KELUMKOL-875409 format. One line per 8 residues: for each residue x negated, z negated, y negated of N, C-alpha, C, O. Coordinates in steps of 0.02 Angstrom, whole numbers, plus 50000, padded with zeros to 5 digits. Example, Ala and Ser with C-alpha at 12.3 -4.5 7.8 and 13.67 -1.06 7.14 Angstrom:
<semars>
49340 49610 50284 49385 49610 50225 49340 49610 50165 49288 49577 50166 ~ 49358 49646 50112 49316 49643 50053 49355 49606 49998 49330 49598 49943
</semars>
This chain:
<semars>
50636 51031 50437 50565 51019 50442 50537 50993 50376 50492 50951 50375 ~ 50564 51018 50320 50539 50997 50255 50552 50922 50244 50508 50887 50219 ~ 50612 50899 50262 50627 50828 50253 50581 50784 50295 50561 50730 50274 ~ 50564 50809 50354 50522 50769 50398 50454 50755 50366 50427 50700 50373 ~ 50427 50804 50332 50361 50794 50302 50364 50763 50233 50314 50736 50209 ~ 50422 50765 50200 50427 50739 50132 50445 50666 50129 50434 50634 50077 ~ 50473 50637 50182 50496 50568 50179 50438 50520 50168 50444 50473 50129 ~ 50383 50530 50203 50324 50486 50194 50297 50491 50123 50277 50441 50094
50295 50551 50096 50271 50561 50028 50319 50528 49978 50298 50504 49926 ~ 50383 50528 49994 50432 50495 49950 50419 50421 49946 50423 50391 49892 ~ 50402 50390 50002 50387 50318 50001 50325 50303 49959 50324 50255 49921 ~ 50274 50345 49966 50214 50336 49926 50229 50346 49852 50204 50309 49809 ~ 50270 50396 49835 50288 50410 49766 50328 50352 49735 50318 50335 49677 ~ 50372 50321 49774 50410 50264 49749 50363 50206 49734 50370 50173 49682 ~ 50315 50193 49779 50267 50140 49766 50225 50154 49704 50211 50109 49665 ~ 50205 50217 49695 50165 50235 49636 50206 50226 49572 50179 50205 49521
50271 50242 49575 50314 50233 49517 50321 50159 49500 50321 50140 49441 ~ 50329 50117 49551 50334 50044 49539 50270 50018 49508 50272 49977 49462 ~ 50213 50041 49534 50149 50018 49505 50141 50042 49433 50115 50005 49391 ~ 50163 50103 49418 50159 50128 49349 50203 50087 49302 50183 50072 49246 ~ 50263 50070 49325 50307 50027 49284 50276 49959 49273 50280 49932 49218 ~ 50246 49932 49325 50214 49866 49319 50157 49868 49269 50149 49823 49229 ~ 50117 49921 49272 50062 49928 49224 50088 49939 49153 50057 49914 49105 ~ 50143 49975 49145 50172 49985 49079 50197 49920 49049 50187 49906 48990
50229 49879 49091 50253 49814 49068 50193 49770 49049 50195 49734 48998 ~ 50141 49772 49089 50082 49731 49075 50047 49755 49012 50020 49714 48975 ~ 50047 49820 48999 50011 49846 48941 50048 49838 48875 50016 49834 48823 ~ 50114 49837 48877 50151 49835 48814 50159 49766 48785 50171 49759 48725 ~ 50153 49714 48825 50159 49647 48798 50090 49615 48794 50063 49591 48843 ~ 50062 49616 48734 49995 49589 48724 49994 49513 48719 49942 49483 48727 ~ 50051 49483 48706 50052 49411 48695 50068 49372 48759 50086 49313 48755 ~ 50061 49403 48818 50072 49366 48880 50015 49317 48891 49958 49327 48871
50033 49263 48924 49980 49215 48939 49939 49239 48998 49956 49287 49032 ~ 49886 49205 49011 49838 49225 49062 49868 49223 49132 49853 49266 49174 ~ 49910 49175 49146 49940 49168 49212 49985 49227 49228 49985 49252 49285 ~ 50024 49250 49179 50068 49307 49190 50027 49370 49203 50043 49409 49248 ~ 49975 49380 49164 49932 49438 49174 49898 49436 49242 49891 49487 49275 ~ 49878 49377 49264 49846 49369 49329 49895 49384 49385 49878 49417 49434 ~ 49957 49360 49378 50009 49374 49428 50024 49449 49432 50032 49476 49487 ~ 50027 49482 49375 50038 49554 49374 49981 49591 49408 49993 49639 49445
49921 49568 49397 49862 49599 49429 49864 49590 49504 49848 49636 49542 ~ 49884 49531 49527 49888 49518 49599 49942 49560 49631 49932 49589 49685 ~ 50000 49565 49598 50055 49606 49624 50033 49679 49627 50049 49714 49675 ~ 49997 49702 49576 49973 49771 49576 49924 49782 49633 49925 49835 49664 ~ 49882 49734 49647 49835 49739 49702 49870 49744 49769 49852 49785 49811 ~ 49920 49702 49779 49958 49702 49842 49993 49769 49851 49991 49798 49905 ~ 50024 49794 49797 50058 49858 49801 50008 49914 49814 50023 49962 49850 ~ 49947 49909 49786 49895 49958 49799 49874 49959 49872 49863 50012 49901
49869 49900 49902 49851 49896 49973 49905 49927 50016 49890 49963 50064 ~ 49968 49913 50000 50023 49942 50037 50023 50018 50028 50036 50055 50076 ~ 50009 50041 49968 50008 50112 49954 49953 50147 49996 49964 50199 50025 ~ 49894 50117 49998 49839 50146 50038 49857 50148 50112 49841 50196 50146 ~ 49889 50095 50137 49909 50094 50207 49961 50149 50220 49958 50183 50272 ~ 50009 50157 50175 50059 50209 50183 50028 50278 50182 50047 50322 50220 ~ 49979 50289 50138 49946 50353 50135 49908 50368 50199 49908 50425 50223 ~ 49877 50317 50228 49841 50326 50291 49890 50343 50347 49878 50390 50385
49944 50306 50351 49994 50320 50402 50027 50388 50390 50048 50422 50437 ~ 50033 50407 50327 50062 50471 50309 50020 50528 50337 50048 50576 50365 ~ 49955 50523 50331 49911 50576 50358 49921 50584 50433 49929 50640 50457 ~ 49920 50529 50469 49929 50533 50541 50001 50553 50558 50013 50588 50608 ~ 50048 50531 50517 50118 50550 50528 50129 50624 50519 50167 50655 50557 ~ 50096 50655 50470 50101 50727 50460 50077 50765 50522 50105 50816 50541 ~ 50024 50739 50552 49998 50771 50612 50049 50766 50669 50060 50814 50705 ~ 50080 50708 50676 50131 50698 50728 50191 50745 50716 50217 50775 50763
50211 50752 50654 50268 50796 50637 50249 50868 50653 50289 50906 50681 ~ 50187 50888 50635 50166 50957 50645 50158 50974 50720 50177 51028 50742 ~ 50131 50926 50758 50119 50941 50829 50182 50934 50871 50198 50978 50911 ~ 50218 50879 50862 50274 50864 50906 50342 50881 50876 50391 50884 50912 ~ 50345 50894 50811 50409 50912 50779 50458 50854 50775 50518 50866 50770 ~ 50434 50793 50776 50478 50735 50773 50493 50717 50700 50462 50745 50654 ~ 50540 50672 50689 50556 50651 50621 50500 50607 50593 50455 50586 50630 ~ 50502 50595 50529 50449 50556 50497 50450 50483 50522 50397 50454 50533
50509 50456 50532 50513 50387 50557 50486 50382 50629 50451 50335 50646 ~ 50503 50432 50670 50477 50433 50738 50401 50443 50737 50365 50413 50777 ~ 50377 50485 50692 50304 50495 50685 50271 50430 50664 50216 50415 50687 ~ 50302 50392 50620 50276 50328 50599 50272 50279 50657 50223 50242 50664 ~ 50323 50278 50699 50323 50235 50758 50267 50255 50806 50231 50213 50832 ~ 50261 50320 50817 50208 50344 50862 50139 50329 50834 50094 50311 50871 ~ 50131 50338 50769 50066 50324 50737 50050 50250 50743 49993 50232 50757 ~ 50099 50207 50731 50088 50135 50736 50071 50115 50807 50026 50074 50818
50105 50144 50855 50091 50129 50926 50021 50153 50945 49985 50118 50981 ~ 50002 50212 50921 49935 50238 50936 49881 50196 50904 49828 50184 50933 ~ 49894 50172 50843 49844 50131 50808 49835 50064 50843 49780 50038 50847 ~ 49890 50035 50869 49885 49971 50903 49848 49977 50969 49815 49929 50991 ~ 49853 50035 51001 49819 50045 51065 49745 50060 51057 49705 50048 51102 ~ 49727 50087 50999 49657 50109 50990 49613 50052 50968 49636 49997 50951 ~ 49548 50065 50969 49501 50015 50947 49493 50015 50871 49460 49972 50843 ~ 49522 50064 50838 49517 50070 50765 49564 50020 50731 49552 50001 50674
49618 50000 50764 49668 49956 50733 49638 49891 50706 49654 49872 50650 ~ 49594 49857 50744 49564 49796 50714 49523 49811 50652 49523 49770 50605 ~ 49489 49868 50650 49450 49886 50590 49497 49900 50532 49484 49879 50475 ~ 49551 49937 50545 49600 49952 50494 49632 49888 50467 49639 49879 50407 ~ 49650 49844 50513 49680 49780 50494 49631 49739 50453 49651 49708 50403 ~ 49569 49737 50473 49518 49700 50438 49507 49727 50367 49499 49689 50320 ~ 49508 49794 50361 49499 49825 50296 49553 49804 50247 49539 49787 50189 ~ 49616 49805 50270 49671 49785 50226 49669 49711 50210 49679 49692 50152
49657 49670 50259 49658 49598 50248 49600 49575 50204 49608 49531 50162 ~ 49542 49605 50213 49483 49585 50175 49494 49597 50101 49481 49554 50059 ~ 49517 49657 50084 49527 49673 50012 49583 49631 49982 49577 49608 49925 ~ 49636 49620 50020 49692 49580 49994 49671 49508 49984 49685 49478 49932 ~ 49637 49479 50033 49615 49409 50026 49564 49401 49970 49564 49350 49936 ~ 49521 49451 49960 49473 49447 49905 49509 49442 49838 49490 49402 49796 ~ 49560 49483 49828 49595 49482 49764 49636 49419 49755 49644 49394 49700 ~ 49663 49392 49810 49698 49328 49806 49649 49273 49786 49665 49230 49744
49590 49272 49816 49539 49222 49800 49516 49230 49727 49508 49181 49692 ~ 49506 49292 49706 49486 49304 49637 49540 49281 49589 49525 49249 49538 ~ 49602 49297 49604 49657 49276 49561 49663 49200 49558 49675 49171 49505 ~ 49655 49167 49615 49659 49095 49617 49602 49064 49578 49611 49014 49543 ~ 49542 49093 49583 49485 49067 49546 49495 49074 49471 49478 49029 49432 ~ 49523 49130 49450 49537 49140 49379 49590 49091 49356 49585 49062 49301 ~ 49640 49080 49397 49693 49033 49380 49666 48962 49374 49687 48925 49329 ~ 49621 48943 49417 49592 48877 49414 49544 48869 49355 49535 48814 49329
49513 48923 49335 49465 48921 49280 49500 48912 49213 49471 48887 49165 ~ 49562 48933 49209 49598 48930 49145 49624 48863 49132 49656 48852 49080
</semars>
């Protein structure tokens, strides 16, 4: 039962570790050009969006594991299927796409301004 609930948290922790490494690399080299810093910022934004989506699915997955006693992967499948059937899925999808597209547009505008 412990592994079932810890697998989703492990995925989130791996993403957080990758983002921390990315920020450390970005912070230690002060002489990077603007394009490299912009690319690092965009990658960090994308990873942040994925992290938020995983955390959201993690919450619903924990409920599936607690109620039905299924594995974390099966809980993820059930959560995904339930989200696609509900009316909340388009809102969830819109939330992720809107923030991601905004940061891509912002990054592209900064790139063009330089």
